[in-house]
C-alpha positions as CSV (number, residue, x, y, z in Angstrom):
1,M,142.7,28.2,105.0
2,G,139.4,28.2,102.7
3,S,137.6,26.9,106.7
4,Q,138.6,29.6,108.4
5,K,137.1,32.3,105.7
6,A,134.2,29.9,106.0
7,S,133.9,29.3,109.6
8,A,134.5,33.4,109.9
9,A,131.2,33.4,107.0
10,L,129.0,31.4,108.9
11,G,129.8,33.7,112.6
12,V,129.2,36.5,111.0
13,T,126.0,34.6,108.9
14,A,124.8,33.7,112.8
15,L,125.7,36.5,114.7
16,A,123.4,38.9,112.1
17,L,120.5,36.6,111.9
18,A,120.9,36.0,115.9
19,A,120.8,39.6,116.0
20,A,117.4,40.2,113.2
21,C,115.3,36.8,115.4
22,G,117.0,37.6,118.7
23,N,115.1,41.1,120.1
24,A,111.8,41.6,119.7
25,V,111.1,44.5,122.0
26,S,112.3,47.5,120.2
27,P,116.1,48.8,121.1
28,Q,115.7,52.4,123.0
29,I,116.4,55.3,120.9
30,S,119.8,56.8,121.1
31,P,120.4,59.7,123.1
32,V,121.7,61.3,120.5
33,S,118.1,60.7,118.0
34,T,116.2,64.4,116.7
35,P,113.3,65.0,119.2
36,A,109.9,64.9,117.8
37,D,109.1,68.5,117.1
38,A,113.0,69.5,115.8
39,P,113.2,72.3,113.0
40,D,113.7,71.4,109.4
41,L,116.9,73.6,109.9
42,S,118.9,75.1,112.7
43,L,121.7,77.5,112.5
44,Q,123.6,79.0,114.9
45,G,125.8,82.6,114.1
46,V,123.6,83.7,111.4
47,A,123.5,86.3,109.6
48,L,120.7,88.1,107.5
49,A,119.1,90.0,104.3
50,R,115.7,91.1,103.0
51,L,116.4,92.7,99.1
52,S,113.9,94.2,97.7
53,E,113.8,94.9,93.4
54,G,117.7,95.1,94.8
55,R,117.7,97.2,97.7
56,M,118.4,95.8,100.3
57,V,115.3,96.3,102.5
58,A,115.8,94.5,105.6
59,R,118.9,92.3,107.7
60,G,119.2,90.8,111.0
61,T,121.0,88.4,112.8
62,A,120.2,86.2,115.9
63,D,123.0,83.8,117.7
64,R,120.4,80.9,116.9
65,L,117.5,80.1,114.3
66,D,115.7,77.6,114.5
67,Y,113.2,77.3,111.3
68,H,110.2,74.5,111.2
69,R,108.9,73.9,107.9
70,A,105.1,73.3,109.0
71,G,103.2,76.3,110.5
72,A,106.2,78.6,108.6
73,R,107.7,78.7,112.7
74,L,111.1,80.8,113.4
75,Q,112.9,80.8,116.7
76,A,115.7,82.7,117.4
77,S,117.5,83.6,119.9
78,H,119.7,86.9,121.1
79,G,118.2,88.7,118.4
80,G,118.8,92.0,116.2
81,G,118.0,93.4,113.2
82,I,117.5,96.3,111.2
83,V,114.8,97.7,108.7
84,H,115.4,100.3,106.1
85,P,112.4,102.1,105.3
86,E,111.1,102.6,102.0
87,P,111.7,106.3,100.6
88,G,109.1,109.3,101.4
89,S,107.3,106.5,103.7
90,R,105.9,107.3,106.6
91,L,108.3,105.6,108.9
92,A,110.9,107.4,106.5
93,A,110.9,110.0,108.5
94,F,112.5,108.3,111.2
95,G,115.7,106.5,109.4
96,S,117.3,103.1,110.0
97,V,115.5,101.4,112.8
98,R,117.5,98.5,115.1
99,F,115.8,96.5,117.1
100,V,117.1,93.7,119.8
101,A,115.9,90.8,121.2
102,D,116.9,88.1,123.5
103,R,113.6,86.0,122.2
104,V,111.9,86.4,118.4
105,E,109.0,83.5,118.1
106,G,106.6,84.0,114.6
107,E,104.6,82.6,111.9
108,V,106.6,84.0,108.7
109,A,103.4,82.8,106.1
110,N,101.0,85.0,109.3
111,R,102.6,87.9,109.7
112,K,102.4,87.2,113.6
113,G,104.8,86.8,116.4
114,V,106.4,87.9,119.4
115,A,109.6,89.7,120.7
116,S,110.8,89.5,124.4
117,G,113.3,90.0,126.6
118,A,115.6,93.2,127.1
119,V,113.6,94.4,123.9
120,R,114.7,97.5,122.5
121,L,113.8,99.8,119.1
122,D,116.5,102.5,118.2
123,A,116.1,104.6,115.4
124,A,118.3,107.4,113.2
125,R,116.9,110.2,114.5
126,G,117.5,109.3,118.3
127,D,114.5,107.7,119.1
128,V,115.0,105.2,121.9
129,A,111.8,102.5,123.2
130,R,112.4,99.9,125.5
131,T,109.6,97.0,126.6
132,D,110.1,93.5,127.9
133,R,107.0,92.2,124.8
134,I,106.1,93.0,122.0
135,Y,103.7,91.6,120.0
136,Y,103.7,91.7,116.1
137,D,100.1,90.6,114.2
138,G,100.6,92.0,110.4
139,D,100.2,95.9,110.1
140,F,100.2,96.3,114.4
141,L,102.8,96.4,117.0
142,R,101.2,96.1,120.5
143,S,102.8,95.4,124.1
144,D,100.8,95.2,127.5
145,A,104.6,95.5,129.3
146,R,105.8,98.9,131.1
147,V,107.4,101.4,127.9
148,D,109.7,103.9,127.9
149,A,110.6,105.9,125.3
150,A,112.4,108.9,124.2
151,G,113.2,111.0,121.2
152,P,114.0,114.4,119.9
153,G,111.7,116.8,122.4
154,Y,110.4,113.7,124.4
155,R,110.7,111.3,126.9
156,V,107.0,108.9,127.8
157,D,107.0,105.9,129.4
158,G,103.4,103.5,129.3
159,N,101.6,100.7,130.7
160,G,101.1,99.2,126.9
161,L,101.5,99.5,123.2
162,L,99.7,100.3,120.4
163,A,101.4,101.0,116.9
164,R,101.1,100.1,113.2
165,T,103.5,99.3,111.4
166,D,104.1,101.7,108.4
167,G,104.7,104.4,110.8
168,S,101.4,106.4,110.2
169,V,100.6,105.9,114.8
170,I,102.2,105.1,117.6
171,Q,99.6,105.4,121.3
172,L,101.6,104.3,124.4
173,T,98.8,103.3,126.4
174,D,97.4,102.3,129.8
175,G,98.9,105.2,131.9
176,V,101.1,107.0,129.6
177,K,103.3,109.7,131.1
178,G,105.9,112.3,130.5
179,Q,107.9,115.6,129.1
180,L,107.3,117.2,126.1
181,R,110.3,119.7,125.0
182,M,109.4,122.1,122.4
183,E,111.7,123.8,120.4
184,A,112.4,128.0,121.2
185,R,111.1,129.5,118.0
186,R,113.5,131.5,115.2
């Protein structure tokens, strides 16, 4: 019985030595290994909320969200969010602002990003805007794609957009057309 244990132990040791010494070439990487640029955090079916001074100021969802710590890069698919403007701010006149896009990429630390694919914005007061792509850069939003917008008293189309995130400036650019409906005086 003791010789059987000893021969089994010698067999295991011989296999281990053969495996360690017998192959000078590195083995193939398994197909389940992570790629070199894999995200540090990857979430599916995610919901997020941002609080400021005890008040929810924004919330969002995404089918998938990938985050890379290097450069604070973010990628999301089928993402959306709602911003609740601070009372008394210029943006507060629009009410809560909801936005959705097929894809969102950005650098959180640099406050830069792009939303693309069926980008839509809906404001609580009735404003709606659609475009294929919009860029975010600090305090500015800009688009070089067609923008269709409508709201209380207007419907306009443009081939671009320049806006401040606080709502103080919203300009359609590059060939604007549309209608303004004046309200009847009382």
